PDB file with one MODEL, atoms N, CA, C and O in Angstrom:
MODEL        1
ATOM      1  N   UNK A   1      15.758   4.997 -25.219  1.00  0.00           N
ATOM      2  CA  UNK A   1      14.915   6.397 -24.491  1.00  0.00           C
ATOM      3  C   UNK A   1      15.755   7.751 -24.991  1.00  0.00           C
ATOM      4  O   UNK A   1      16.892   7.736 -25.463  1.00  0.00           O
ATOM      5  N   UNK A   2      15.171   8.571 -24.837  1.00  0.00           N
ATOM      6  CA  UNK A   2      16.232   9.951 -25.011  1.00  0.00           C
ATOM      7  C   UNK A   2      16.947  10.365 -23.572  1.00  0.00           C
ATOM      8  O   UNK A   2      16.292  10.320 -22.530  1.00  0.00           O
ATOM      9  N   UNK A   3      18.836  10.919 -23.598  1.00  0.00           N
ATOM     10  CA  UNK A   3      19.136  11.261 -22.597  1.00  0.00           C
ATOM     11  C   UNK A   3      18.620  12.031 -22.464  1.00  0.00           C
ATOM     12  O   UNK A   3      17.987  12.696 -23.284  1.00  0.00           O
ATOM     13  N   UNK A   4      18.862  12.263 -20.453  1.00  0.00           N
ATOM     14  CA  UNK A   4      18.494  13.224 -20.066  1.00  0.00           C
ATOM     15  C   UNK A   4      16.983  13.561 -19.345  1.00  0.00           C
ATOM     16  O   UNK A   4      16.877  14.391 -18.443  1.00  0.00           O
ATOM     17  N   UNK A   5      15.771  12.741 -19.918  1.00  0.00           N
ATOM     18  CA  UNK A   5      14.366  13.250 -19.558  1.00  0.00           C
ATOM     19  C   UNK A   5      13.844  12.088 -18.558  1.00  0.00           C
ATOM     20  O   UNK A   5      12.718  12.272 -18.095  1.00  0.00           O
ATOM     21  N   UNK A   6      14.535  10.908 -18.169  1.00  0.00           N
ATOM     22  CA  UNK A   6      14.110   9.878 -17.654  1.00  0.00           C
ATOM     23  C   UNK A   6      14.832  10.093 -16.227  1.00  0.00           C
ATOM     24  O   UNK A   6      16.042  10.028 -16.007  1.00  0.00           O
ATOM     25  N   UNK A   7      13.532  10.434 -15.082  1.00  0.00           N
ATOM     26  CA  UNK A   7      14.210   9.901 -13.543  1.00  0.00           C
ATOM     27  C   UNK A   7      15.222   9.108 -13.408  1.00  0.00           C
ATOM     28  O   UNK A   7      15.258   8.091 -14.101  1.00  0.00           O
ATOM     29  N   UNK A   8      16.387   9.429 -12.382  1.00  0.00           N
ATOM     30  CA  UNK A   8      17.275   8.246 -11.561  1.00  0.00           C
ATOM     31  C   UNK A   8      16.595   7.416 -11.926  1.00  0.00           C
ATOM     32  O   UNK A   8      15.412   7.756 -11.910  1.00  0.00           O
ATOM     33  N   UNK A   9      16.836   6.097 -12.387  1.00  0.00           N
ATOM     34  CA  UNK A   9      16.043   4.467 -11.676  1.00  0.00           C
ATOM     35  C   UNK A   9      17.067   3.533 -10.432  1.00  0.00           C
ATOM     36  O   UNK A   9      18.270   3.339 -10.611  1.00  0.00           O
ATOM     37  N   UNK A  10      16.683   3.284  -9.809  1.00  0.00           N
ATOM     38  CA  UNK A  10      18.081   2.185  -9.023  1.00  0.00           C
ATOM     39  C   UNK A  10      17.367   2.030  -7.575  1.00  0.00           C
ATOM     40  O   UNK A  10      16.226   2.426  -7.338  1.00  0.00           O
ATOM     41  N   UNK A  11      18.194   1.411  -6.678  1.00  0.00           N
ATOM     42  CA  UNK A  11      17.366   0.617  -5.512  1.00  0.00           C
ATOM     43  C   UNK A  11      17.230   1.561  -4.554  1.00  0.00           C
ATOM     44  O   UNK A  11      17.781   2.584  -4.148  1.00  0.00           O
ATOM     45  N   UNK A  12      16.435   0.962  -4.366  1.00  0.00           N
ATOM     46  CA  UNK A  12      15.347   1.686  -2.888  1.00  0.00           C
ATOM     47  C   UNK A  12      14.734   0.880  -1.627  1.00  0.00           C
ATOM     48  O   UNK A  12      13.816   0.141  -1.981  1.00  0.00           O
ATOM     49  N   UNK A  13      14.957   0.848  -0.535  1.00  0.00           N
ATOM     50  CA  UNK A  13      14.044   0.386   0.493  1.00  0.00           C
ATOM     51  C   UNK A  13      13.292   0.722   0.891  1.00  0.00           C
ATOM     52  O   UNK A  13      13.588   1.638   1.660  1.00  0.00           O
ATOM     53  N   UNK A  14      11.917   0.449   0.834  1.00  0.00           N
ATOM     54  CA  UNK A  14      11.034   0.655   1.106  1.00  0.00           C
ATOM     55  C   UNK A  14      10.081   0.019   2.390  1.00  0.00           C
ATOM     56  O   UNK A  14       9.477  -1.049   2.285  1.00  0.00           O
ATOM     57  N   UNK A  15      10.069   0.662   3.307  1.00  0.00           N
ATOM     58  CA  UNK A  15      10.431   0.191   4.686  1.00  0.00           C
ATOM     59  C   UNK A  15       8.306   0.253   5.466  1.00  0.00           C
ATOM     60  O   UNK A  15       7.856   1.397   5.410  1.00  0.00           O
ATOM     61  N   UNK A  16       7.549  -0.543   5.904  1.00  0.00           N
ATOM     62  CA  UNK A  16       6.714  -0.077   5.851  1.00  0.00           C
ATOM     63  C   UNK A  16       6.801  -0.185   7.496  1.00  0.00           C
ATOM     64  O   UNK A  16       7.358  -1.135   8.045  1.00  0.00           O
ATOM     65  N   UNK A  17       6.397   0.526   7.968  1.00  0.00           N
ATOM     66  CA  UNK A  17       6.528   1.419   9.519  1.00  0.00           C
ATOM     67  C   UNK A  17       5.303   0.550  10.436  1.00  0.00           C
ATOM     68  O   UNK A  17       5.430   0.382  11.649  1.00  0.00           O
ATOM     69  N   UNK A  18       3.968  -0.027   9.558  1.00  0.00           N
ATOM     70  CA  UNK A  18       3.203  -0.414  10.400  1.00  0.00           C
ATOM     71  C   UNK A  18       3.290  -2.135  10.749  1.00  0.00           C
ATOM     72  O   UNK A  18       2.659  -2.709  11.637  1.00  0.00           O
ATOM     73  N   UNK A  19       4.210  -2.724   9.829  1.00  0.00           N
ATOM     74  CA  UNK A  19       4.868  -4.419   9.897  1.00  0.00           C
ATOM     75  C   UNK A  19       5.984  -4.510  10.792  1.00  0.00           C
ATOM     76  O   UNK A  19       6.134  -5.308  11.717  1.00  0.00           O
ATOM     77  N   UNK A  20       6.968  -3.336  10.295  1.00  0.00           N
ATOM     78  CA  UNK A  20       8.442  -3.574  10.387  1.00  0.00           C
ATOM     79  C   UNK A  20       8.797  -4.424   9.808  1.00  0.00           C
ATOM     80  O   UNK A  20       9.401  -5.437  10.160  1.00  0.00           O
ATOM     81  N   UNK A  21       8.389  -4.030   8.685  1.00  0.00           N
ATOM     82  CA  UNK A  21       8.926  -5.171   7.164  1.00  0.00           C
ATOM     83  C   UNK A  21       9.524  -4.231   6.299  1.00  0.00           C
ATOM     84  O   UNK A  21       8.955  -3.172   6.034  1.00  0.00           O
ATOM     85  N   UNK A  22      10.431  -4.479   5.920  1.00  0.00           N
ATOM     86  CA  UNK A  22      11.132  -3.421   4.464  1.00  0.00           C
ATOM     87  C   UNK A  22      11.384  -4.700   3.545  1.00  0.00           C
ATOM     88  O   UNK A  22      11.410  -5.871   3.925  1.00  0.00           O
ATOM     89  N   UNK A  23      11.564  -4.210   2.245  1.00  0.00           N
ATOM     90  CA  UNK A  23      12.208  -4.843   1.205  1.00  0.00           C
ATOM     91  C   UNK A  23      12.843  -3.531   0.048  1.00  0.00           C
ATOM     92  O   UNK A  23      12.752  -2.307  -0.051  1.00  0.00           O
ATOM     93  N   UNK A  24      13.694  -4.984  -0.895  1.00  0.00           N
ATOM     94  CA  UNK A  24      14.661  -3.683  -1.386  1.00  0.00           C
ATOM     95  C   UNK A  24      14.424  -3.746  -2.927  1.00  0.00           C
ATOM     96  O   UNK A  24      14.889  -4.757  -3.453  1.00  0.00           O
ATOM     97  N   UNK A  25      13.734  -2.784  -3.828  1.00  0.00           N
ATOM     98  CA  UNK A  25      13.519  -2.968  -4.936  1.00  0.00           C
ATOM     99  C   UNK A  25      14.093  -1.604  -6.084  1.00  0.00           C
ATOM    100  O   UNK A  25      14.541  -0.518  -5.717  1.00  0.00           O
ATOM    101  N   UNK A  26      13.946  -1.976  -7.212  1.00  0.00           N
ATOM    102  CA  UNK A  26      14.395  -1.051  -8.215  1.00  0.00           C
ATOM    103  C   UNK A  26      13.158   0.335  -8.067  1.00  0.00           C
ATOM    104  O   UNK A  26      12.102   0.149  -7.461  1.00  0.00           O
ATOM    105  N   UNK A  27      13.423   1.373  -8.566  1.00  0.00           N
ATOM    106  CA  UNK A  27      12.283   2.926  -8.321  1.00  0.00           C
ATOM    107  C   UNK A  27      12.851   4.324  -8.398  1.00  0.00           C
ATOM    108  O   UNK A  27      13.932   4.811  -8.068  1.00  0.00           O
ATOM    109  N   UNK A  28      11.933   4.721  -8.855  1.00  0.00           N
ATOM    110  CA  UNK A  28      12.752   6.289  -9.190  1.00  0.00           C
ATOM    111  C   UNK A  28      12.398   7.100  -8.584  1.00  0.00           C
ATOM    112  O   UNK A  28      12.541   8.286  -8.881  1.00  0.00           O
ATOM    113  N   UNK A  29      11.628   6.513  -7.184  1.00  0.00           N
ATOM    114  CA  UNK A  29      11.564   6.787  -6.101  1.00  0.00           C
ATOM    115  C   UNK A  29      12.255   7.077  -5.105  1.00  0.00           C
ATOM    116  O   UNK A  29      12.189   6.190  -4.254  1.00  0.00           O
ATOM    117  N   UNK A  30      13.143   8.261  -4.711  1.00  0.00           N
ATOM    118  CA  UNK A  30      13.653   8.625  -3.626  1.00  0.00           C
ATOM    119  C   UNK A  30      13.729   8.848  -2.029  1.00  0.00           C
ATOM    120  O   UNK A  30      12.595   9.178  -1.681  1.00  0.00           O
ATOM    121  N   UNK A  31      14.156   8.827  -1.475  1.00  0.00           N
ATOM    122  CA  UNK A  31      13.709   9.414   0.062  1.00  0.00           C
ATOM    123  C   UNK A  31      14.358  11.271  -0.382  1.00  0.00           C
ATOM    124  O   UNK A  31      15.528  11.189  -0.757  1.00  0.00           O
ATOM    125  N   UNK A  32      14.074  12.076  -0.388  1.00  0.00           N
ATOM    126  CA  UNK A  32      14.604  12.945  -0.922  1.00  0.00           C
ATOM    127  C   UNK A  32      14.167  14.018   0.485  1.00  0.00           C
ATOM    128  O   UNK A  32      14.720  15.113   0.576  1.00  0.00           O
ATOM    129  N   UNK A  33      13.207  13.600   1.458  1.00  0.00           N
ATOM    130  CA  UNK A  33      12.877  14.585   2.582  1.00  0.00           C
ATOM    131  C   UNK A  33      13.610  13.747   3.980  1.00  0.00           C
ATOM    132  O   UNK A  33      13.478  12.975   4.930  1.00  0.00           O
ATOM    133  N   UNK A  34      14.451  14.620   3.193  1.00  0.00           N
ATOM    134  CA  UNK A  34      15.398  14.480   4.458  1.00  0.00           C
ATOM    135  C   UNK A  34      17.319  13.221   4.415  1.00  0.00           C
ATOM    136  O   UNK A  34      18.274  13.010   5.163  1.00  0.00           O
ATOM    137  N   UNK A  35      16.866  12.815   3.123  1.00  0.00           N
ATOM    138  CA  UNK A  35      17.961  11.870   2.389  1.00  0.00           C
ATOM    139  C   UNK A  35      18.218  10.943   3.480  1.00  0.00           C
ATOM    140  O   UNK A  35      19.285  10.849   4.087  1.00  0.00           O
ATOM    141  N   UNK A  36      16.876  10.082   3.740  1.00  0.00           N
ATOM    142  CA  UNK A  36      17.043   8.894   5.090  1.00  0.00           C
ATOM    143  C   UNK A  36      17.551   7.689   4.258  1.00  0.00           C
ATOM    144  O   UNK A  36      16.797   7.151   3.447  1.00  0.00           O
ATOM    145  N   UNK A  37      18.850   7.250   4.453  1.00  0.00           N
ATOM    146  CA  UNK A  37      19.065   5.830   4.142  1.00  0.00           C
ATOM    147  C   UNK A  37      19.935   4.705   5.483  1.00  0.00           C
ATOM    148  O   UNK A  37      20.573   4.930   6.511  1.00  0.00           O
ATOM    149  N   UNK A  38      19.549   3.626   4.824  1.00  0.00           N
ATOM    150  CA  UNK A  38      19.425   2.436   5.490  1.00  0.00           C
ATOM    151  C   UNK A  38      20.942   1.588   5.181  1.00  0.00           C
ATOM    152  O   UNK A  38      21.616   1.615   4.151  1.00  0.00           O
ATOM    153  N   UNK A  39      21.103   1.116   5.992  1.00  0.00           N
ATOM    154  CA  UNK A  39      22.198  -0.305   5.688  1.00  0.00           C
ATOM    155  C   UNK A  39      21.370  -1.677   5.603  1.00  0.00           C
ATOM    156  O   UNK A  39      20.480  -2.115   6.332  1.00  0.00           O
ATOM    157  N   UNK A  40      21.979  -2.198   4.455  1.00  0.00           N
ATOM    158  CA  UNK A  40      20.964  -3.162   4.233  1.00  0.00           C
ATOM    159  C   UNK A  40      21.594  -5.027   4.187  1.00  0.00           C
ATOM    160  O   UNK A  40      22.781  -5.349   4.145  1.00  0.00           O
ATOM    161  N   UNK A  41      20.989  -5.514   4.199  1.00  0.00           N
ATOM    162  CA  UNK A  41      21.636  -7.058   4.474  1.00  0.00           C
ATOM    163  C   UNK A  41      23.163  -7.348   3.636  1.00  0.00           C
ATOM    164  O   UNK A  41      24.258  -7.750   4.031  1.00  0.00           O
ATOM    165  N   UNK A  42      22.714  -6.989   2.491  1.00  0.00           N
ATOM    166  CA  UNK A  42      23.712  -6.714   1.473  1.00  0.00           C
ATOM    167  C   UNK A  42      25.386  -6.542   2.171  1.00  0.00           C
ATOM    168  O   UNK A  42      26.442  -7.161   2.036  1.00  0.00           O
ATOM    169  N   UNK A  43      24.863  -5.170   3.080  1.00  0.00           N
ATOM    170  CA  UNK A  43      26.103  -4.522   3.469  1.00  0.00           C
ATOM    171  C   UNK A  43      26.005  -3.293   2.841  1.00  0.00           C
ATOM    172  O   UNK A  43      26.583  -2.362   3.402  1.00  0.00           O
ATOM    173  N   UNK A  44      25.353  -3.042   1.707  1.00  0.00           N
ATOM    174  CA  UNK A  44      25.382  -1.957   0.918  1.00  0.00           C
ATOM    175  C   UNK A  44      24.174  -0.629   1.702  1.00  0.00           C
ATOM    176  O   UNK A  44      23.015  -0.884   2.030  1.00  0.00           O
ATOM    177  N   UNK A  45      24.831   0.687   1.842  1.00  0.00           N
ATOM    178  CA  UNK A  45      23.590   2.100   1.758  1.00  0.00           C
ATOM    179  C   UNK A  45      23.009   1.627   1.221  1.00  0.00           C
ATOM    180  O   UNK A  45      23.261   0.455   0.942  1.00  0.00           O
ATOM    181  N   UNK A  46      21.906   2.242   0.763  1.00  0.00           N
ATOM    182  CA  UNK A  46      20.675   2.616  -0.096  1.00  0.00           C
ATOM    183  C   UNK A  46      19.146   3.777   1.033  1.00  0.00           C
ATOM    184  O   UNK A  46      18.745   3.743   2.197  1.00  0.00           O
ATOM    185  N   UNK A  47      18.915   4.350   0.183  1.00  0.00           N
ATOM    186  CA  UNK A  47      17.909   5.958   0.311  1.00  0.00           C
ATOM    187  C   UNK A  47      16.649   4.275   0.807  1.00  0.00           C
ATOM    188  O   UNK A  47      16.550   3.252   0.130  1.00  0.00           O
ATOM    189  N   UNK A  48      15.865   4.598   2.217  1.00  0.00           N
ATOM    190  CA  UNK A  48      14.541   4.584   2.193  1.00  0.00           C
ATOM    191  C   UNK A  48      14.191   4.974   2.148  1.00  0.00           C
ATOM    192  O   UNK A  48      14.603   6.133   2.110  1.00  0.00           O
ATOM    193  N   UNK A  49      12.247   4.572   2.042  1.00  0.00           N
ATOM    194  CA  UNK A  49      11.172   5.567   1.551  1.00  0.00           C
ATOM    195  C   UNK A  49      10.428   5.310   2.599  1.00  0.00           C
ATOM    196  O   UNK A  49       9.999   4.221   2.218  1.00  0.00           O
ATOM    197  N   UNK A  50       9.705   5.546   4.129  1.00  0.00           N
ATOM    198  CA  UNK A  50       9.039   4.970   4.441  1.00  0.00           C
ATOM    199  C   UNK A  50       7.280   5.385   3.948  1.00  0.00           C
ATOM    200  O   UNK A  50       6.826   6.445   3.515  1.00  0.00           O
ATOM    201  N   UNK A  51       6.590   4.041   4.239  1.00  0.00           N
ATOM    202  CA  UNK A  51       5.189   3.844   3.596  1.00  0.00           C
ATOM    203  C   UNK A  51       4.191   3.616   5.103  1.00  0.00           C
ATOM    204  O   UNK A  51       4.297   3.175   6.248  1.00  0.00           O
ATOM    205  N   UNK A  52       3.589   4.000   4.547  1.00  0.00           N
ATOM    206  CA  UNK A  52       1.561   3.734   5.849  1.00  0.00           C
ATOM    207  C   UNK A  52       1.707   2.054   5.510  1.00  0.00           C
ATOM    208  O   UNK A  52       2.135   1.108   6.172  1.00  0.00           O
ATOM    209  N   UNK A  53       1.201   2.167   4.306  1.00  0.00           N
ATOM    210  CA  UNK A  53       0.851   0.296   4.004  1.00  0.00           C
ATOM    211  C   UNK A  53       1.314   0.010   2.812  1.00  0.00           C
ATOM    212  O   UNK A  53       1.411   0.582   1.727  1.00  0.00           O
ATOM    213  N   UNK A  54       1.672  -1.380   3.429  1.00  0.00           N
ATOM    214  CA  UNK A  54       2.126  -2.592   2.172  1.00  0.00           C
ATOM    215  C   UNK A  54       1.378  -3.839   1.885  1.00  0.00           C
ATOM    216  O   UNK A  54       0.162  -3.817   2.077  1.00  0.00           O
ATOM    217  N   UNK A  55       1.848  -4.746   1.523  1.00  0.00           N
ATOM    218  CA  UNK A  55       1.685  -6.339   0.779  1.00  0.00           C
ATOM    219  C   UNK A  55       1.017  -7.102   2.266  1.00  0.00           C
ATOM    220  O   UNK A  55       0.056  -7.837   2.490  1.00  0.00           O
ATOM    221  N   UNK A  56       1.923  -6.580   2.961  1.00  0.00           N
ATOM    222  CA  UNK A  56       2.284  -7.580   4.540  1.00  0.00           C
ATOM    223  C   UNK A  56       1.659  -6.478   5.318  1.00  0.00           C
ATOM    224  O   UNK A  56       2.193  -6.567   6.423  1.00  0.00           O
ATOM    225  N   UNK A  57       0.741  -5.397   5.345  1.00  0.00           N
ATOM    226  CA  UNK A  57      -0.128  -5.114   6.695  1.00  0.00           C
ATOM    227  C   UNK A  57      -1.407  -4.778   5.629  1.00  0.00           C
ATOM    228  O   UNK A  57      -2.207  -4.818   6.564  1.00  0.00           O
ATOM    229  N   UNK A  58      -2.166  -4.519   4.612  1.00  0.00           N
ATOM    230  CA  UNK A  58      -3.266  -4.402   4.141  1.00  0.00           C
ATOM    231  C   UNK A  58      -3.642  -5.381   4.476  1.00  0.00           C
ATOM    232  O   UNK A  58      -3.002  -6.431   4.418  1.00  0.00           O
ATOM    233  N   UNK A  59      -4.969  -5.221   4.977  1.00  0.00           N
ATOM    234  CA  UNK A  59      -5.837  -5.892   4.923  1.00  0.00           C
ATOM    235  C   UNK A  59      -6.127  -6.445   3.748  1.00  0.00           C
ATOM    236  O   UNK A  59      -5.919  -7.637   3.976  1.00  0.00           O
ATOM    237  N   UNK A  60      -6.483  -6.358   2.600  1.00  0.00           N
ATOM    238  CA  UNK A  60      -6.773  -6.864   1.858  1.00  0.00           C
ATOM    239  C   UNK A  60      -5.930  -8.289   0.942  1.00  0.00           C
ATOM    240  O   UNK A  60      -6.461  -9.178   0.277  1.00  0.00           O
ATOM    241  N   UNK A  61      -4.262  -8.016   1.279  1.00  0.00           N
ATOM    242  CA  UNK A  61      -3.565  -8.990   1.411  1.00  0.00           C
ATOM    243  C   UNK A  61      -3.120  -9.872   2.444  1.00  0.00           C
ATOM    244  O   UNK A  61      -2.490 -10.882   2.132  1.00  0.00           O
ATOM    245  N   UNK A  62      -3.414  -9.568   3.823  1.00  0.00           N
ATOM    246  CA  UNK A  62      -3.601 -10.725   5.322  1.00  0.00           C
ATOM    247  C   UNK A  62      -4.542 -11.506   5.200  1.00  0.00           C
ATOM    248  O   UNK A  62      -4.517 -12.597   5.769  1.00  0.00           O
ATOM    249  N   UNK A  63      -5.431 -11.170   4.536  1.00  0.00           N
ATOM    250  CA  UNK A  63      -6.956 -11.922   5.053  1.00  0.00           C
ATOM    251  C   UNK A  63      -7.677 -11.054   6.320  1.00  0.00           C
ATOM    252  O   UNK A  63      -8.742 -11.533   6.708  1.00  0.00           O
ATOM    253  N   UNK A  64      -7.311 -10.104   6.849  1.00  0.00           N
ATOM    254  CA  UNK A  64      -8.297  -9.814   7.820  1.00  0.00           C
ATOM    255  C   UNK A  64      -9.264  -8.796   7.344  1.00  0.00           C
ATOM    256  O   UNK A  64      -9.916  -8.110   8.131  1.00  0.00           O
ATOM    257  N   UNK A  65      -9.358  -8.696   6.024  1.00  0.00           N
ATOM    258  CA  UNK A  65     -10.388  -7.595   5.634  1.00  0.00           C
ATOM    259  C   UNK A  65     -12.313  -7.931   6.061  1.00  0.00           C
ATOM    260  O   UNK A  65     -12.680  -9.106   6.079  1.00  0.00           O
ATOM    261  N   UNK A  66     -12.995  -7.182   6.261  1.00  0.00           N
ATOM    262  CA  UNK A  66     -14.082  -7.890   7.006  1.00  0.00           C
ATOM    263  C   UNK A  66     -14.992  -7.615   5.685  1.00  0.00           C
ATOM    264  O   UNK A  66     -14.791  -6.918   4.691  1.00  0.00           O
ATOM    265  N   UNK A  67     -15.964  -8.361   6.042  1.00  0.00           N
ATOM    266  CA  UNK A  67     -17.046  -8.566   5.178  1.00  0.00           C
ATOM    267  C   UNK A  67     -17.978  -8.626   5.307  1.00  0.00           C
ATOM    268  O   UNK A  67     -18.663  -9.463   5.895  1.00  0.00           O
ATOM    269  N   UNK A  68     -18.369  -7.191   4.454  1.00  0.00           N
ATOM    270  CA  UNK A  68     -19.845  -6.585   4.404  1.00  0.00           C
ATOM    271  C   UNK A  68     -20.587  -7.300   5.130  1.00  0.00           C
ATOM    272  O   UNK A  68     -19.988  -8.149   5.790  1.00  0.00           O
ATOM    273  N   UNK A  69     -22.635  -7.214   5.332  1.00  0.00           N
ATOM    274  CA  UNK A  69     -23.679  -8.331   5.161  1.00  0.00           C
ATOM    275  C   UNK A  69     -24.027  -7.258   3.792  1.00  0.00           C
ATOM    276  O   UNK A  69     -23.602  -6.119   3.988  1.00  0.00           O
ATOM    277  N   UNK A  70     -24.463  -7.384   2.964  1.00  0.00           N
ATOM    278  CA  UNK A  70     -25.120  -6.508   2.495  1.00  0.00           C
ATOM    279  C   UNK A  70     -26.487  -7.030   1.881  1.00  0.00           C
ATOM    280  O   UNK A  70     -27.451  -6.372   1.488  1.00  0.00           O
ATOM    281  N   UNK A  71     -26.279  -8.491   1.915  1.00  0.00           N
ATOM    282  CA  UNK A  71     -27.982  -9.044   2.178  1.00  0.00           C
ATOM    283  C   UNK A  71     -28.914  -8.344   3.014  1.00  0.00           C
ATOM    284  O   UNK A  71     -29.954  -7.725   2.788  1.00  0.00           O
ATOM    285  N   UNK A  72     -28.121  -8.667   4.248  1.00  0.00           N
ATOM    286  CA  UNK A  72     -28.723  -7.920   5.491  1.00  0.00           C
ATOM    287  C   UNK A  72     -29.083  -6.343   5.801  1.00  0.00           C
ATOM    288  O   UNK A  72     -29.822  -5.907   6.683  1.00  0.00           O
ATOM    289  N   UNK A  73     -28.414  -5.697   4.912  1.00  0.00           N
ATOM    290  CA  UNK A  73     -28.138  -4.441   4.573  1.00  0.00           C
ATOM    291  C   UNK A  73     -29.444  -3.963   4.027  1.00  0.00           C
ATOM    292  O   UNK A  73     -30.242  -3.268   4.655  1.00  0.00           O
ATOM    293  N   UNK A  74     -29.623  -4.477   2.569  1.00  0.00           N
ATOM    294  CA  UNK A  74     -31.249  -4.628   1.889  1.00  0.00           C
ATOM    295  C   UNK A  74     -32.227  -4.958   2.299  1.00  0.00           C
ATOM    296  O   UNK A  74     -33.357  -4.658   1.912  1.00  0.00           O
ATOM    297  N   UNK A  75     -31.827  -5.786   3.348  1.00  0.00           N
ATOM    298  CA  UNK A  75     -33.832  -5.938   3.771  1.00  0.00           C
ATOM    299  C   UNK A  75     -33.563  -4.911   4.862  1.00  0.00           C
ATOM    300  O   UNK A  75     -34.380  -4.001   5.001  1.00  0.00           O
ATOM    301  N   UNK A  76     -32.270  -4.987   5.811  1.00  0.00           N
ATOM    302  CA  UNK A  76     -33.593  -3.749   6.810  1.00  0.00           C
ATOM    303  C   UNK A  76     -33.780  -2.359   5.624  1.00  0.00           C
ATOM    304  O   UNK A  76     -34.673  -1.553   5.885  1.00  0.00           O
ATOM    305  N   UNK A  77     -33.232  -2.210   4.810  1.00  0.00           N
ATOM    306  CA  UNK A  77     -33.074  -1.039   4.147  1.00  0.00           C
ATOM    307  C   UNK A  77     -35.377  -1.062   4.196  1.00  0.00           C
ATOM    308  O   UNK A  77     -36.374  -0.386   4.449  1.00  0.00           O
ATOM    309  N   UNK A  78     -34.911  -2.325   3.758  1.00  0.00           N
ATOM    310  CA  UNK A  78     -36.394  -3.064   2.867  1.00  0.00           C
ATOM    311  C   UNK A  78     -37.408  -2.652   3.782  1.00  0.00           C
ATOM    312  O   UNK A  78     -38.410  -2.045   3.404  1.00  0.00           O
ATOM    313  N   UNK A  79     -37.129  -3.037   5.279  1.00  0.00           N
ATOM    314  CA  UNK A  79     -38.415  -3.765   6.720  1.00  0.00           C
ATOM    315  C   UNK A  79     -38.450  -1.749   7.106  1.00  0.00           C
ATOM    316  O   UNK A  79     -39.259  -1.423   7.974  1.00  0.00           O
ATOM    317  N   UNK A  80     -37.828  -0.903   6.628  1.00  0.00           N
ATOM    318  CA  UNK A  80     -37.443   0.382   6.485  1.00  0.00           C
ATOM    319  C   UNK A  80     -38.274   1.319   5.956  1.00  0.00           C
ATOM    320  O   UNK A  80     -39.100   2.017   6.543  1.00  0.00           O
ATOM    321  N   UNK A  81     -38.078   1.292   5.152  1.00  0.00           N
ATOM    322  CA  UNK A  81     -38.535   2.096   4.008  1.00  0.00           C
ATOM    323  C   UNK A  81     -39.606   1.465   3.147  1.00  0.00           C
ATOM    324  O   UNK A  81     -40.257   2.351   2.593  1.00  0.00           O
ATOM    325  N   UNK A  82     -40.093   0.037   2.785  1.00  0.00           N
ATOM    326  CA  UNK A  82     -40.807  -1.163   2.664  1.00  0.00           C
ATOM    327  C   UNK A  82     -39.852  -1.155   1.086  1.00  0.00           C
ATOM    328  O   UNK A  82     -38.852  -0.619   0.609  1.00  0.00           O
ATOM    329  N   UNK A  83     -41.286  -2.456   0.584  1.00  0.00           N
ATOM    330  CA  UNK A  83     -39.882  -2.533  -0.733  1.00  0.00           C
ATOM    331  C   UNK A  83     -41.024  -1.964  -1.796  1.00  0.00           C
ATOM    332  O   UNK A  83     -42.194  -1.642  -1.594  1.00  0.00           O
ATOM    333  N   UNK A  84     -40.367  -1.967  -2.794  1.00  0.00           N
ATOM    334  CA  UNK A  84     -40.702  -1.047  -4.097  1.00  0.00           C
ATOM    335  C   UNK A  84     -41.833  -1.402  -5.001  1.00  0.00           C
ATOM    336  O   UNK A  84     -41.862  -2.616  -4.799  1.00  0.00           O
ATOM    337  N   UNK A  85     -42.520  -1.233  -5.621  1.00  0.00           N
ATOM    338  CA  UNK A  85     -43.673  -1.406  -6.181  1.00  0.00           C
ATOM    339  C   UNK A  85     -43.313  -2.712  -7.710  1.00  0.00           C
ATOM    340  O   UNK A  85     -42.097  -2.523  -7.725  1.00  0.00           O
ATOM    341  N   UNK A  86     -43.449  -3.346  -8.395  1.00  0.00           N
ATOM    342  CA  UNK A  86     -43.083  -3.827  -9.306  1.00  0.00           C
ATOM    343  C   UNK A  86     -43.438  -2.800 -10.292  1.00  0.00           C
ATOM    344  O   UNK A  86     -44.153  -1.798 -10.270  1.00  0.00           O
ATOM    345  N   UNK A  87     -42.605  -3.460 -11.280  1.00  0.00           N
ATOM    346  CA  UNK A  87     -42.523  -2.330 -12.848  1.00  0.00           C
ATOM    347  C   UNK A  87     -43.766  -2.933 -13.447  1.00  0.00           C
ATOM    348  O   UNK A  87     -44.183  -2.535 -14.535  1.00  0.00           O
TER     349      UNK A  87
ENDMDL
END
């Protein structure tokens, strides 16, 4: 890799405010707004980035996603506007 063109890559804590969950990972993203830091479980201090949603609170991963009744919608559409003639 060429020197001087890549952003710094280091440990960062991502904190999901909705689920009150945090995890430590490596990223080029840093907490530039206010330079927030947090003391992690290992005793070290890391920059923290607050996120709105993560795998802990996202409906797809938690299994709380709503299943849409697409067949019912099609039937209601056909009742309202009539079936289309055969080709």
